[in-house]
TORGU-783573 format. One record per residue (C-alpha): x, z, y negated; residue in three letters. Coordinates in steps of 0.05 Angstrom, whole numbers, plus 32768, in hexadecimal, padded with zeros to 4 digits. Last residue first. Layout:
SELO X Z Y residu
SELO X Z Y ALA
...
This chain:
SELO X Z Y residu
SELO 7D5C 7FFA 7A89 PRO
SELO 7D45 7FB5 7A70 SER
SELO 7D70 7F7A 7A5C TRP
SELO 7D50 7F3A 7A43 ARG
SELO 7D68 7F40 79FB ARG
SELO 7DAE 7F54 7A12 LEU
SELO 7DB3 7F18 7A40 ILE
SELO 7DA0 7EE8 7A08 LEU
SELO 7DD2 7F09 79DA GLY
SELO 7E09 7F04 7A0F ILE
SELO 7DFC 7EB9 7A11 TRP
SELO 7DFC 7EB4 79C5 ILE
SELO 7E3D 7EDC 79BF LEU
SELO 7E63 7EB8 79F6 THR
SELO 7E4E 7E72 79E0 ILE
SELO 7E5E 7E83 7997 PRO
SELO 7EA3 7E9E 79AC ALA
SELO 7EB7 7E63 79D7 LEU
SELO 7EB4 7E29 79A6 ILE
SELO 7ECF 7E4B 7968 VAL
SELO 7F02 7E6F 7994 GLY
SELO 7F1C 7E2D 79AF ALA
SELO 7F25 7E11 7969 ALA
SELO 7F48 7E52 7954 ALA
SELO 7F77 7E4D 798F ALA
SELO 7F89 7E05 797F ILE
SELO 7F94 7E13 7935 THR
SELO 7FBB 7E53 7941 VAL
SELO 7FE7 7E31 7975 LEU
SELO 7FF4 7DF6 7945 ALA
SELO 8007 7E27 790E GLU
SELO 803E 7E49 7936 ILE
SELO 8055 7E7F 7906 HIS
SELO 8068 7EAF 7940 LEU
SELO 803A 7EE6 7926 VAL
SELO 8002 7EB6 7914 THR
SELO 8007 7E8F 7955 GLY
SELO 8006 7ECE 797E ALA
SELO 7FCA 7EEA 7958 VAL
SELO 7FA4 7EA9 7960 ILE
SELO 7FB9 7EA9 79AA LEU
SELO 7F98 7EED 79B0 TRP
SELO 7F56 7ED0 7998 TYR
SELO 7F5B 7E97 79C9 ALA
SELO 7F67 7EC8 7A03 ILE
SELO 7F27 7EED 79F0 GLY
SELO 7F01 7EAB 79EF GLY
SELO 7F1C 7E99 7A34 ALA
SELO 7F04 7EDD 7A4D ILE
SELO 7EBF 7ED0 7A2F GLY
SELO 7EBA 7E8B 7A4F VAL
SELO 7ECE 7EA9 7A92 ILE
SELO 7E9A 7EE1 7A8B ALA
SELO 7E64 7EB0 7A77 LEU
SELO 7E74 7E84 7AB4 VAL
SELO 7E70 7EC0 7AE2 ARG
SELO 7E2A 7ED1 7ACA PRO
SELO 7E1E 7F19 7AB3 TRP
SELO 7E29 7F5F 7ACE ARG
SELO 7E4D 7F45 7B0C ALA
SELO 7E76 7F85 7B10 ARG
SELO 7EBC 7F65 7B0F LEU
SELO 7EA5 7F2D 7AE0 LEU
SELO 7E82 7F5D 7AB0 ALA
SELO 7EBF 7F89 7AAD LEU
SELO 7EEB 7F4B 7AA1 ILE
SELO 7EB9 7F34 7A6C ASN
SELO 7EB7 7F77 7A49 ILE
SELO 7F03 7F7E 7A47 ALA
SELO 7F16 7F38 7A33 LEU
SELO 7EE3 7F34 79FB LEU
SELO 7EF9 7F78 79E2 TRP
SELO 7F43 7F65 79E4 ALA
SELO 7F34 7F26 79BC GLY
SELO 7F0C 7F4E 798A ILE
SELO 7F46 7F7E 7981 ALA
SELO 7F7A 7F47 797B GLY
SELO 7F50 7F1D 794B TYR
SELO 7F44 7F56 791B SER
SELO 7F76 7F8E 7929 ILE
SELO 7FB3 7F62 793A TRP
SELO 7F9E 7F2B 7909 GLY
SELO 7FE3 7F1D 78ED HIS
SELO 7FD2 7F2C 78A4 PRO
SELO 7F9E 7F63 78B0 ASP
SELO 7F82 7F76 786C LEU
SELO 7F97 7F34 784D PHE
SELO 7F90 7F31 7802 VAL
SELO 7FDA 7F43 77FD LEU
SELO 7FE7 7EFC 7816 TYR
SELO 7FDA 7EE1 77D0 LEU
SELO 8015 7F07 77B4 ASN
SELO 8045 7ECC 77B0 ALA
SELO 800E 7EA0 7792 ALA
SELO 8001 7ED3 775B THR
SELO 804B 7EDB 774B ALA
SELO 8057 7E90 7747 ALA
SELO 8019 7E87 771C ARG
SELO 8030 7EBE 76EE THR
SELO 8073 7E9C 76E4 ALA
SELO 8054 7E58 76D8 ALA
SELO 8021 7E6F 76A5 ASP
SELO 7FDC 7E85 76B8 ALA
SELO 7F97 7E64 76AE MET
SELO 7F92 7E45 76F4 MET
SELO 7FAC 7E85 7715 TYR
SELO 7F79 7EB0 76F0 ARG
SELO 7F40 7E87 770F GLU
SELO 7F60 7E89 7754 ALA
SELO 7F68 7ED4 7751 MET
SELO 7F21 7EDC 7737 PRO
SELO 7F07 7EB4 7773 PRO
SELO 7F38 7ED3 77A6 ILE
SELO 7F29 7F1D 779E LEU
SELO 7EDF 7F29 77AF ALA
SELO 7ED3 7EF4 77E4 ILE
SELO 7F18 7EFD 7802 GLU
SELO 7F0F 7F49 7803 ARG
SELO 7ECB 7F40 7825 LEU
SELO 7EEE 7F14 7858 TYR
SELO 7F1F 7F4B 786B GLN
SELO 7EE9 7F81 7868 VAL
SELO 7EBE 7F5B 789B ALA
SELO 7EFA 7F4C 78C9 ILE
SELO 7F11 7F95 78C6 VAL
SELO 7EC9 7FAB 78D4 PRO
SELO 7ECA 7F7F 7913 TYR
SELO 7F0C 7F9A 792E GLY
SELO 7F00 7FE5 792C LEU
SELO 7EBD 7FE5 7951 VAL
SELO 7EDE 7FB1 797E ALA
SELO 7F16 7FE2 798C ILE
SELO 7EE4 8019 799C MET
SELO 7EBA 7FEF 79CB THR
SELO 7EF6 7FD8 79F3 ALA
SELO 7F0F 801F 79FA TRP
SELO 7ECA 8038 7A0F ARG
SELO 7EC3 8002 7A44 LEU
SELO 7F0A 800C 7A5E TRP
SELO 7EFE 8057 7A66 GLY
SELO 7EB9 804E 7A84 GLU
SELO 7ECF 8021 7ABD HIS
SELO 7E8B 8002 7ACC VAL
SELO 7E45 801E 7AD2 PRO
SELO 7E33 8004 7AA0 ARG
SELO 7E3A 7FBD 7A87 LEU
SELO 7DF3 7FB3 7A6C ILE
SELO 7DF3 7FF1 7A3F TYR
SELO 7E3C 7FE7 7A2C PRO
SELO 7E29 7FA6 7A08 VAL
SELO 7DFC 7FC6 79D4 ALA
SELO 7E30 7FE7 79A7 ILE
SELO 7E5D 7FAA 79A4 VAL
SELO 7E21 7F7D 7997 VAL
SELO 7E0A 7FA7 795C ALA
SELO 7E50 7FA1 7940 LEU
SELO 7E4B 7F56 7946 ALA
SELO 7E19 7F53 790E LEU
SELO 7E4C 7F6F 78DD ILE
SELO 7E81 7F3E 78F4 ALA
SELO 7E50 7F03 78EE GLY
SELO 7E3C 7F18 78A7 VAL
SELO 7E84 7F1B 7890 VAL
SELO 7E98 7EDB 78B4 ASN
SELO 7E5E 7EB4 7896 ALA
SELO 7E72 7ECD 7851 SER
SELO 7EBA 7EB6 7859 TYR
SELO 7EA6 7E71 7872 GLU
SELO 7E72 7E68 783B ILE
SELO 7EA5 7E80 7807 LEU
SELO 7ED8 7E4D 7820 ALA
SELO 7EA4 7E16 781E TYR
SELO 7E92 7E24 77D6 THR
SELO 7ED6 7E31 77B6 PRO
SELO 7EE5 7DEB 779C ALA
SELO 7F12 7DE7 775E GLU
SELO 7F2B 7E2E 775B ALA
SELO 7F33 7E2E 77A7 PHE
SELO 7F5E 7DEF 77A5 SER
SELO 7F8D 7E0D 7771 GLU
SELO 7F91 7E4F 7796 LEU
SELO 7F9F 7E2D 77D9 TYR
SELO 7FD4 7DFE 77BB ALA
SELO 7FF8 7E3B 779E ALA
SELO 7FF2 7E62 77DF PRO
SELO 8012 7E2A 7808 ASP
SELO 800F 7E3F 7851 ALA
SELO 7FCB 7E5F 7845 TRP
SELO 7FA9 7E2C 7871 THR
SELO 7F64 7E0E 7870 GLN
SELO 7F60 7E14 7824 GLN
SELO 7F92 7DDC 7816 ALA
SELO 7F6B 7DAF 7846 THR
SELO 7F2D 7DB2 781A PRO
SELO 7EF1 7DD5 783A MET
SELO 7EC4 7DAD 7869 LEU
SELO 7EE7 7DC3 78A9 LEU
SELO 7EE4 7E0C 7895 PHE
SELO 7E9B 7E07 7882 ALA
SELO 7E8D 7DE9 78C7 ILE
SELO 7EB3 7E21 78E9 ALA
SELO 7E8E 7E58 78C2 SER
SELO 7E4B 7E39 78D2 VAL
SELO 7E62 7E31 791B PRO
SELO 7E70 7E7C 791C LEU
SELO 7E2D 7E8E 78FC LEU
SELO 7E05 7E7C 793A ALA
SELO 7E2C 7EAC 7965 GLY
SELO 7E20 7EE4 7933 ALA
SELO 7DD5 7ED5 7933 LEU
SELO 7DD2 7ED4 797F ILE
SELO 7DFB 7F14 7985 ALA
SELO 7DD0 7F36 7950 CYS
SELO 7D90 7F26 7977 THR
SELO 7DB0 7F3F 79B7 GLY
SELO 7DC8 7F7F 7996 GLY
SELO 7D83 7F8C 797B LEU
SELO 7D65 7F80 79BF ARG
SELO 7D9A 7FAD 79DE THR
SELO 7D8A 7FE5 79AD LEU
SELO 7D3F 7FDF 79B6 ALA
SELO 7D47 7FE4 7A02 ARG
SELO 7D75 8020 79FC ASP
SELO 7D42 8042 79CF THR
SELO 7D4E 804E 7985 MET
């Protein structure tokens, strides 16, 4: 594959991944309140057993978006070079780690939660309590260090490099940096158990990340060596 073909593919995938983020966000807003937070695992399982559709849409959109984003991660260095090669390679590698973790995380939720919720509804009180207590074992990255943290660090790194070298518009770089900070605030809120911080940061990320991805996608598709 030529450099031009790779950047065009990365650009297309960036636009599609950016478009899927609002789909995920809308599905999240439409799902029952009990499914929007895992604070009460028993309520989550009961709600999921009764109405799983929007949760499965959200999880599926996040899986596809994360897989598409890998093509973006691989393509971005072509339009950033020459920059500090060490920082660029580091940022690329952690994003190559982070996006698959996101994809696998949501694939686990798609595969494991429906049968878990079904068994929960048919179980006795003791089994229900045990199932609810173990719900968090579904998480591959409970605090989001590798998923949200890695992607946030990648967004910060590539947009700071782009800003320093004027590789793309200043406004895009600032939006991307803000998106990276939002992702790290999700991690901080999760670790510190500050639900309001997670909610605010996630809302900011849902707004900023699609703008960043779609705009980068347009630049990638127009790029030529």
